[in-house]
N, C-alpha and C positions, 0 to 999 in steps of 0.2 A: 416490193421492188417494182421497176416500172418493167412493163412486159410488152410494150409496143414493138421493141425490135432488140437486137442484140448490140452492144456497143461497137463491134466491129463493122457489122453492117450499116449502123447509123453513121459512123463516120465515114466509110466508103463511099456511101450512096448519097446520104444528105450532104455532108460537107463537100461532095465533089461538084455541087451544084453551085457553091458559093460564088459571090460576085463581089465587088469592092463595097465597103462599109457605106452606110446611107442612113437616113431616118426612116421610121416605119412609114411616114406618110407618103414619102418618094419611092417606096418599093412598088413596082407593077405587081398585078395579080399574079401568084406564082402558079406553077404547072398543077393540075388538078389532083394529079397523083404522083407519087415517087416509087418507081420499081426496084424492085431488089431481089436477089436470091439468097434465101435464108441460109446461113451458116449453122444455126442452132434452131430448135422451134420457135417461131415468132407467133406472137398473139395479136391478130389486126383487129382492131375494133370495129364492129359493125355499124350501120346506120342507128337512129334511135328506135328501139325497140326489137333490133335484130341482134342474134347471138354473135360474138365475135368468131373470127375464123383462125383457125391454127394453120400456119403454112410450115410444113415439115422440112428439115434440112435438105438442101438440093432443089427445092420447088421454088417456083417463081411467085412474088406477091407484089401486091402495091399498097402503099399507106396513102389515105387520103390527104390533100393538102388544100383545105378549103381556099375559096376566093379571097377571103379577106381576114384579118386580124386585127386585134385592137392594140391600143398603146399597154392596155392592162394585162394582154397576153406576153408582151416582150417585157414589161416590168417584172411579171412573175418570174419568168424564165431568167431573166438577167440577175433577180435577187436570190433564187434558189439556188443558182450555181455555187456562189461562195458560201451560203448557208450550209448546202450539202460538204463541200469542201472543208468546214471546220468540224464537222461531224465526222469525216474522214481521219482528220488529225487526231481527234479525240481517241477514235476507236483504235488507231494504229498504236496507242499507247498500252492497251490491254494486254497483248501476249506477253510483256515484259513486266508488267506492274500489278495485274489483276491476281487476286488469290482464288476466288471463286469462279468455278467452271463456268457456271451459268453467266457470269459477267463477260468471260471470254467469248461465249457463244454469243451473245447478243452482239458484242462488238463486231465478231465475223459477219454476223448478217447484215449489220448495218453496211459495214464495209462492202460486201458483197452486192448489196441492192444500191445503195446511193453512189457508189463508182460508176456503174453503167448509166444511171439516170443523168449524171453530169454530161456523160459523152453524147447521150442523146440530146439534152438540153442545147449543149454547145452546137451541135449539128443541126438542129433546128433555126438556132440563130444565124449560123453561116449559110444554110440554104435559102435564107432570105435577104442576103446580103446585108446582114447586121453584123456589127462588131462582136467578137465573142466577150463572154462575160468575165470579169476579172475575178479568179478564184479568191483572191486576198482583199477583194474589195469590201468596204464597210457602209453599207446603206442605211445606217441608223435606224429610223424608225419603221423601214421596210423590212428589216430583218429581226424580227422578235426572236428571243430566245438566245440570241448570239451570247457566246462565252467572252466575258471580258480578259484582257490580258492578265489583270491580276488573278482571275479565277484559273486560267490555263496554267499560270506558274505554279500555283497551289496544286493542281493536278498533276503536273510534272513532277513536283517535288514530293508526291504521295507514293505509298507502295503497299501492297497487300489487302488488308481488310479497309483500311482509310482510303486506298484507292477505288475499290469496289464502291464504297458508300459515295464517294466525291463524284465517281464516274456516273452512278445511275442518277444521282440528284441533277447534275449538269446536263446529261443527255435527256432526261425528262423534261426539263424545263426548253431545252434545245427542240426537242419534237414538239412540244406545245406551241412553241413560236412558228415551226414550220405549217401546223394545224392551221395557226390564225392567218398567215401567209397564204394558204389555200382558200381559206374562208373568203377572203377579200377579192377573188377572182370572180366577182359578181358581173364585171364588164366583159369578160374574156368573150372570145368568139371562135377561135381556133380549136376545132375539135381535137386534135393532138395535144395542145397546151391544156385544155379542158381535161382531157384523160390523164394527163400528167398531174394535174393538181388533185383530180379524184384518187389516184393511186397512191401520191403521198398522205392524203388524210387517211386513205383506208389502212395502208401499211403500218404507218406511224402511230395510228391510233392503237392498233394491236400492240405493237412495240412498247408504247407506253404503260398499257395495262400489265404487260409481262414485266417490265423494269420496276413497276410499283410493286409488284407481289414479291419480286426479288429483296428490293431494298427494305419492305416490310419484315419479311424473314431475317433480315442481316441485322436490323435494328431492333428486334424483338428481344 
């Protein structure tokens, strides 16, 4: 789960600085930091080698907003929004279709983590005068692990134990695609985007392992 800020704080503070859409190359250097008042505990990354700072509810804080960012930063955020959006679409099916409580719990965690991450990513784009990402976009090879229309139809038509197995298989592949996308951010320069990628990799690696364990148990 992305812990840089809460979704409401991100939308209110970062998106509030947005200007008209432009290309990354045309955007001037952003402000060195974005100030905010925390509504919930916020983990603010420190400089390299430093521990992160926890900003308690009601306290003032600031997020680093480095001077430069690269095309790779923008591409990652723009592609990850629809990637996350599809994961949410899949997770929303679990309460009514899943039989195994572990699957329902995993779906809840995915929804609770990736929903706020989308808000932060969209706010980051808006704060730099960039167009918001289309949650329904299809970026082809830039979005590994995406479920096809046929696979989604199959998931929608399933129920009970069949749904549990299909959901886990599809979501494991989906998460693995996100790890690949995060690993490609070698040319990223903006610290917040780099932290987003690291958090995606760390969180979804743990979730993959857990889903594999549950799937193995269901197929035993």
